[in-house]
C-alpha positions in Angstrom: 34.0 29.1 26.3 30.6 29.5 26.9 30.5 26.7 29.7 33.2 28.5 31.6 31.5 31.8 31.5 28.4 30.2 32.6 29.9 28.9 35.9 33.0 31.5 36.4 30.7 34.6 36.2 27.2 35.3 37.8 24.3 34.6 35.3 23.0 36.9 37.6 25.5 39.7 36.6 24.4 38.8 33.2 21.2 39.0 33.8 22.0 42.5 35.0 23.9 43.3 32.0 20.8 42.9 29.2 18.2 44.6 31.1 16.6 45.5 27.5 16.9 42.1 25.8 15.2 40.4 29.0 12.5 43.0 29.1 11.2 42.0 25.5 11.0 38.4 26.4 9.0 39.3 29.4 6.4 36.6 30.0 3.1 35.9 32.1 3.7 34.3 35.1 4.1 30.7 35.2 1.7 28.6 36.9 2.6 26.7 40.5 4.9 24.0 39.3 5.3 20.6 41.8 8.0 21.1 44.1 10.9 18.6 43.5 13.8 18.1 46.1 17.5 18.9 45.5 20.0 18.3 47.7 23.2 20.4 46.1 26.5 19.7 47.9 27.5 21.8 51.0 31.3 21.6 52.6 32.6 23.0 55.8 36.2 24.7 56.9 36.4 24.9 60.8 39.1 25.4 63.4 38.5 26.1 67.2 36.3 29.3 66.9 36.0 29.8 62.9 33.4 28.2 61.1 33.0 28.9 57.1 30.6 26.6 55.1 31.0 26.5 51.5 28.2 26.0 49.1 28.0 25.8 45.5 25.1 27.5 43.7 23.6 27.8 40.3 23.0 31.0 39.7 19.6 30.7 37.5 16.9 27.8 38.3 13.6 26.4 37.0 10.7 27.0 40.0 10.2 24.4 41.7 13.5 22.8 43.1 13.4 22.9 46.9 16.8 23.7 47.8 17.5 25.7 50.8 16.7 23.5 52.9 17.7 20.7 55.4 21.8 20.5 55.6 22.0 24.3 53.6 19.6 26.2 55.3 20.8 25.2 58.9 24.6 26.1 58.1 22.9 29.8 56.6 21.0 30.2 59.9 23.9 29.3 62.1 26.4 31.6 60.0 26.3 35.5 61.0 27.7 36.5 57.9 27.1 35.5 54.3 29.4 35.8 51.7 28.5 36.0 47.7 30.7 36.3 44.8 29.2 40.0 44.0 26.5 41.9 45.7 23.9 42.6 43.1 23.7 46.4 42.2 20.8 48.1 41.3 19.9 48.6 37.8 20.9 52.1 37.5 23.8 51.6 39.3 24.9 48.6 36.6 23.0 50.4 33.8 25.7 53.3 34.3 28.2 50.7 34.1 27.4 48.5 31.3 27.3 51.9 29.2 30.4 53.2 30.8 32.3 49.7 29.7 30.2 47.9 26.9 29.4 50.2 24.6 31.4 50.6 21.6 30.8 54.0 19.6 33.7 54.5 17.4 33.4 50.6 16.3 34.0 48.3 14.3 30.2 47.0 14.9 30.0 43.5 16.0 28.7 42.0 12.7 31.6 43.3 11.2 33.6 41.7 13.5 32.5 38.1 13.1 33.2 35.6 10.5 30.9 35.9 7.5 29.6 32.2 8.1 28.8 33.1 11.6 26.9 36.5 10.9 23.7 34.2 9.9 23.3 31.9 12.7 23.9 34.9 14.7 20.9 36.5 13.5 18.6 33.7 13.6 19.5 33.0 17.4 18.8 36.7 18.7 15.7 36.9 15.9 14.2 34.0 18.3 14.5 36.1 21.1 12.7 39.5 19.0 16.2 41.0 18.4 18.5 42.1 15.5 22.2 42.0 15.4 21.6 46.1 14.2 20.7 46.3 18.7 23.7 45.2 19.2 26.3 46.4 16.8 27.1 49.8 19.2 28.5 47.2 22.0 31.7 45.1 22.2 31.4 41.7 21.4 31.6 40.6 24.9 28.5 41.9 25.9 26.7 40.4 22.8 28.4 37.0 24.1 26.5 37.5 27.3 23.1 38.8 26.1 22.8 36.0 23.9 23.6 33.7 26.7 20.7 35.3 29.2 18.4 35.5 26.2 16.8 32.2 26.0 16.5 31.4 29.6 13.3 32.6 30.1 12.4 30.5 27.2 13.6 27.5 28.4 12.0 28.1 31.9 14.7 29.6 34.1 13.8 32.4 36.1 16.4 34.7 37.8 14.4 35.5 40.9 14.8 31.3 41.5 18.6 31.4 41.1 20.4 30.6 44.3 21.7 33.9 44.7 18.4 35.6 45.0 17.2 33.1 47.3 20.1 33.2 49.7 20.5 37.6 49.6 16.7 37.7 50.0 16.8 35.4 53.0 19.6 37.3 54.3 18.7 40.2 54.4 15.5 39.4 56.0 17.3 37.9 58.8 19.6 41.2 59.0 22.8 39.0 58.2 25.9 40.6 57.0 26.6 40.4 53.7 29.9 40.4 51.5 30.8 40.5 48.3 34.0 38.6 47.3 34.3 40.9 44.3 32.6 44.1 42.9 30.2 44.9 39.5 33.1 46.9 38.3 35.5 43.4 38.5 33.5 41.2 37.3 32.3 43.3 34.2 36.7 43.9 34.3 37.1 40.8 33.4 35.6 40.6 29.8 36.4 44.2 28.9 39.8 43.4 29.6 39.8 40.9 27.4 41.3 41.2 23.6 39.1 42.3 20.7 40.2 38.7 19.0 39.7 36.9 22.3 36.3 38.7 22.5 35.1 37.5 18.9 36.1 34.1 19.6 34.1 34.3 22.6 30.9 35.3 21.0 31.7 32.9 18.2 31.6 29.7 20.5 28.7 31.4 22.2 26.7 31.5 18.4 28.0 27.7 17.9 26.9 26.5 21.8 23.6 27.9 21.1 21.5 25.1 19.9 22.0 22.9 23.0 22.3 25.4 25.7 18.9 24.0 27.0 20.4 20.1 27.4 24.0 21.5 28.7 22.3 23.7 31.5 19.7 21.0 31.9 22.4 18.5 32.8 24.2 21.5 35.3 21.1 21.6 37.0 20.8 17.6 37.2 24.0 17.2 38.7 23.5 19.8 40.9 20.7 19.1 42.3 22.0 15.2 43.2 24.9 16.7 45.1 27.3 15.3 42.4 30.1 17.8 42.0 32.4 15.7 40.0 29.5 15.1 37.4 28.9 19.1 37.2 32.7 20.2 37.2 33.0 17.4 34.5 30.3 19.1 32.4 31.5 22.8 33.3 35.3 22.5 33.1 35.1 20.6 29.9 35.8 23.4 27.7 38.9 24.4 29.9 41.7 23.1 28.2 40.5 24.5 24.6 40.9 28.2 25.8 43.2 28.1 29.0 44.0 32.2 28.5 39.8 32.6 29.6 40.1 29.5 32.0 42.9 31.6 34.0 41.3 34.8 33.9 37.8 33.5 35.0 38.6 30.6 37.0 41.6 29.7 38.1 43.4 32.9 39.3 39.9 34.1 41.4 39.5 30.5 42.9 42.9 30.9 44.3 41.9 34.5 45.2 38.9 33.3 46.7 41.0 30.6 48.9 43.4 32.8 49.8 40.1 35.3 51.3 38.7 31.9 53.1 42.2 31.1 54.7 42.4 34.8 56.2 38.9 34.9 57.2 39.8 31.9 59.7 41.8 34.1 61.6 39.0 35.8 62.9 36.3 34.1 65.2 32.5 33.6 63.6 30.3 31.4 61.5 30.4 32.4 57.7 28.1 30.6 54.6 30.4 31.3 51.5 27.9 30.7 48.6 29.9 30.8 45.1 29.1 29.7 41.7 29.5 25.4 41.7 31.9 25.2 39.3 34.4 27.0 41.2 34.2 24.5 43.7 34.7 21.2 41.3 37.9 20.4 39.9 41.5 20.5 40.2 41.6 24.1 40.1 39.2 24.7 42.6 38.3 26.6 45.5 39.2 23.3 47.9 42.2 22.4 46.0 43.6 26.1 46.6 42.6 25.7 50.3 44.4 22.3 50.6 47.7 24.3 49.9 47.0 26.2 52.5 46.4 23.5 54.8 42.7 23.7 55.2 40.4 20.9 54.4 37.0 21.2 53.3 35.0 18.5 54.5 31.6 17.4 52.9 28.4 17.6 55.1 26.6 14.4 54.4 22.5 15.1 54.5 
């Protein structure tokens, strides 16, 4: 289920959801790293007067990957409108939203809800980032699962400022391009907050179980993404979907269908648009591309 989270929701959102936790993991600036070329997949849907580029992102990357160039940068430069999963709000706005939805002052605590055999590995995982279960006990389990997914990222060498969305957002604002969000922060947090309590605990337990291999799994995803291999990327990201169909429907399939509807409607208006969503949404049988085909829209891969 953690794999579903990693591609179906912005990890950038997760970083916003756990600002206090991340502050405790702050490290000095890393020395410069060698630049490595990356050529992630890019598609285009077009008619006589509308062109929509579809770019799959990885939300958190290590510094040094050169991906915002060649065909990707050319498509971005041609576009007047840039569309992301969500426009990232400021910390104060997100903090207010988290306080309203993630806190669970009436209990039970997260520790009380966890199966007894998961409490020790949960505490051990948190301790690696200088935290304790008591620090997250006042929250709902979904928030703890997200925090646990985010906490090790800096230690693994990932930098939120190097994520694709951060780079695209900064470039769009610098160029004065229109920025559009397919969803609001309230919607994205709402997907988790609306989960029944038992499913939230299941989500957290799955995160605890996968915590030791998180670095390897994320590394595989970045390697496939950099190589422009959406099939391999989709296999790594989507392998857990069959185990949790209710979560897959909520976080992946239904959203892909809505985004394809949005693209179909946008095709009726002239212009050039750069759409950037998590790469997992553009892979597999229930991808945005698959739903576009149901609208008789063919997304062509752009070779480069």
